[in-house]
N, C-alpha and C positions, 0 to 999 in steps of 0.2 A: 611268763614269756612276753617279751616286748613286741608291740605291734610295729609292723613296717610303716614308715612314713608314707602319707598319701602321695600318690604320683600326680603331679600337676597336669592339668588338661593341656594337651598339645594337639595341633592339627597334624594329620598325616599328610604326606606329600600328595596323595591322591585327592584328599579333600581340598588342599590349597590349589591344585591344578583345576579342580572342578569349580571352585569359587572364582578363580581368575577367568575361566571360560564363561561362566554366567555373567560376570561383570562386563567382559568384552562384548558378549552378545547383546546385553542390555544397552550398552552404550551405542552399539551399531544401530539397534532398532530405533533409539531416540534420535540418532543423527539423521537417519534416512526418513523417518516418519514425522519428526518434530517431537518436542517434549511431551505435549499433551497426548497425541495418539500413541507415542511410544510407551509411555507409562501405562496407558489403557491396555495395550497389547500384552505387555509384561504381566500386568495385573491379571488379565484373563487367562494367560497361559499358566501362571502359578496356581491360581485357584482351580483351573481346569485339571491340572496334574494332580492336585490334592483330591479332587472329587473322584477321578478315575482310580487313584490309589485305594481309597476307602471302598469304592463301589466294587472293584475287582476282589477285594477281600471280604465282600458281603457285609461290610460294616455300614449299613444304610443310614443308621442314625447319625453317624459322623459325617456321611456324605451330604445329608440334608442340612446339617448344621453349617457345613462349608458353603453351600449355596446361599443360605440365609445371610451369613456373614459377608459373602461377596456382593450380594445385592445391596445390603446396608452400606458397605464401604463405597460402592459405586455412587450411590446417591450423595454421599458426603464428600467424596474426593474429586469427582469429575468436574463439578462447577468450580472448585478451587484451582484445578489444573488448567481449565480452558480459559478462565477469566484473565489471568496474567498474560497468557499467550496472546489474546486479543488486544490487550493493552499494549503489549510490546509491538504488535503490528501497527497500531495506531501511531505510536511514537516513531516507528521506522518510516511510516508514510509521511509524518510531519517532517522528518529529517530529509527525505527525498525532495519534498516540495520546497523546503527551505534552500536546498542546494540549487534548484532551478531558479528560485527568486534571486539568489546571490549571483548566479550566472547572468541573469537579465540585467542586474545592476552593473556587472563588469562590462557587459556589452554596451550599456549606456555610457559608461566611462570611456570606452574606446571609440565609439561612433558618434557620441553626442545625442543619441536618442535610443529608445527601445526598438527592437526589430519590429517591422510591420507584421501583422497577423499572417500575411501571405505575400508572395511575389507573384504578380499577375502578368500575363502576356499582353500583347498589343490590343487584344480584343477584351481585356478585362477578366479573362478566365484565370482562376487561381492555379498556379503552377507549383509553388514550393511553400513549405510551411516555415513558421518561425522556429519550430523545433529543430529543423535542419540547420538554420542559421546559428543556432545556439550550441551546436555540437562542439566546436573548439573550446568553449568555456565550461564544458562538462567532461573534459578529459577524453573526448571522442574525436581527436584531430585526424586520426587515420580514417575513420568513417567519413568525415567531412571532406578529406582530400580525394576520396574515391567517388563522391557524389557528383552527378552530372547536372549542372544547371542549364545546359543547352537542350535538355529534354524534360518532359513532365515528370512529376514525382513517381508515376507508375510506368514510365518508359522502360524499355528493355534493360538498359544498363542499371538503372536505379532499382528495378524489380529484382535483378540478379544480386545487387548489393544488399537489398533487404533480406533476401533468402540466405545470403552468406552471414550477415550479422545476426539474424534471428531475433531473439528477444533483447531489447535494449532496456536494461533494468532501471536506468536513470529516469525513464518516463513511465515506470510501472509501479503501482502500489504493491507492497508485499502481500496484501490480502486478495489480490487479483490473480486469476488464472488465465488471463488473456494472453494469447501468443502474438506478439508484435503490436498490440493495441496500446494506446496511451491512456492513462488514467488522469492526466493533468492537462487541462485545456484552458484556453482563454475564452472570455465571453465577448463576442463580437457585436458591435452595435454603435449607434451614434452616442456621443458623449461618454463612451467607455475608454479604457486605456488601449483598446484594440478596435479602432474604427474600420479596419480592413487593410487595404494596401498602403495606407498612409501611416507613417511612423509617429509616435507620440514622444514628447520630451517630459522630463520630470517637472519642468517649469509649467507645463500645461495642467498639472494636477493641482487645482486650486482648493479642493476640499481637504487636502492634507494627505501625505503618503501613508500615514498610519490609519487613515479612514477609508482608503480606496482599495478595492479588491483588484489584485493583479491576475491571479489564477485560481481555478476551482478544481476540486476533485470530482470525477465522474466515474461511477462503477459500471463496468461493461459498456464503455463508450461506443465501441464499434468503429473507432477511428484509428487507423494505422498511424504510428508516430511520424511517418513521412508525409502523410496526407494533409494538404492545406485546408483542413476543415476543423472547426471548433464548435463551441456552443453558442447559438444565436441568442441575443438578448430577449427575443420574443418567446424563447423556451423557458424563461424564468418566470413561471406563472403560479406554481403551486408550492414554492418553497423547497425544502430539502427532501430527498427520496420520493420523487413523484411516483404514484402508482402506475401511471401510464406515460409512455414517452421517455425522452432523455432529459435529464436535468442534473443539478447538483446532487450527488448521491455517493454512497460508499457501502462497502461490505463490512465495516467495522462494528464493534460492539455498540449497542444502543443506537446504531444508525448515524453516528457522528461523522460528518464529512469535513475534511481539512480544506482551508482556503488560505491563500497567500496574499498579503497586503503589499502595497508598493514600497513600504519601508523594510521589506524582506522578513517581516514577522509572519508566523503561521499560527492560525488558531482553528479550532473545530467548532462547527455549528450543527445544530440538530433541528428538530421540528418546531422549536420555539421561534426560530428565525422566520419572520413573515416575508412574503414576496415583496412587500413595499420596502421593508428595511434592507433586503438584499439588493434591490434595484437602486436604492439610495446609495449603498456602498459601492456599487459598480460604476456610478457616474463620477467623472473627474472634476466637474465644476458645477454641480447642481445646487450646492448650498443647502442640501437637505439636512434635517436635524434628527432623523430617525436613527436610533441606536441599534446595533446588531448584537443580539445576545450570543455569547460564545460559551462553549463547554470547556471546563477546566480539564486539561489532559493530565491523567495520573502520572506521577514520576516514579 
């Protein structure tokens, strides 16, 4: 008697629908939570379901085995998942800061100088920030057209505009959770690119545009993007990521903070950058020879 040929394995319609549902749910979780947290949640739910399945069937040996495997895989996979995500954020921050640097260069091409750090009133009180002046060069012409220069930055009309706009992503690092605050600031002080209400020209940068810092990254700056306030040169005392006070800092992996140079290049620096080297790179005509060590950004 001949045997019937083996029936090839096929998915049932119910199994295909279930697989599609799981795939869609997993994609939605990764979209809303991010790749790293999304994979972690899916991972925990899958192993949690397996554990409950064996526990309810009183197969405790299998349940304990599932827990051991889950813990072991967590130790191996979570660093691999979180590392690339942090690297991507550092690169995105680099891209954001480069866009601002290019916008400053376009402003210089149009007006013959960089914008002043602030526009002051007759009494010398800061009224408006350079970040507002730069809005048309960052595809924010609508916000710029609604801004009122006849009142302070925190006047009633400008405050209402700030509430309407909400978070302005072009001034915000992807690793930041600040609502309305900027992570990209100028360093104000004598001999810097930002002496205050006075505008600087590219010809004033005697130390070379590739050696002079234009903007720095500050994590949790506490500065609204409209506010005419930045980082004072006197605050650059303890290098990168100061334990106390505000200074050049970031929430990126290994504490690397991005800085933009006057040639529109963006590099990352970490704790190896000494305050002396940072101050030397901030001056436009100091003639200092101190080199600023930078971190190679992973691609």
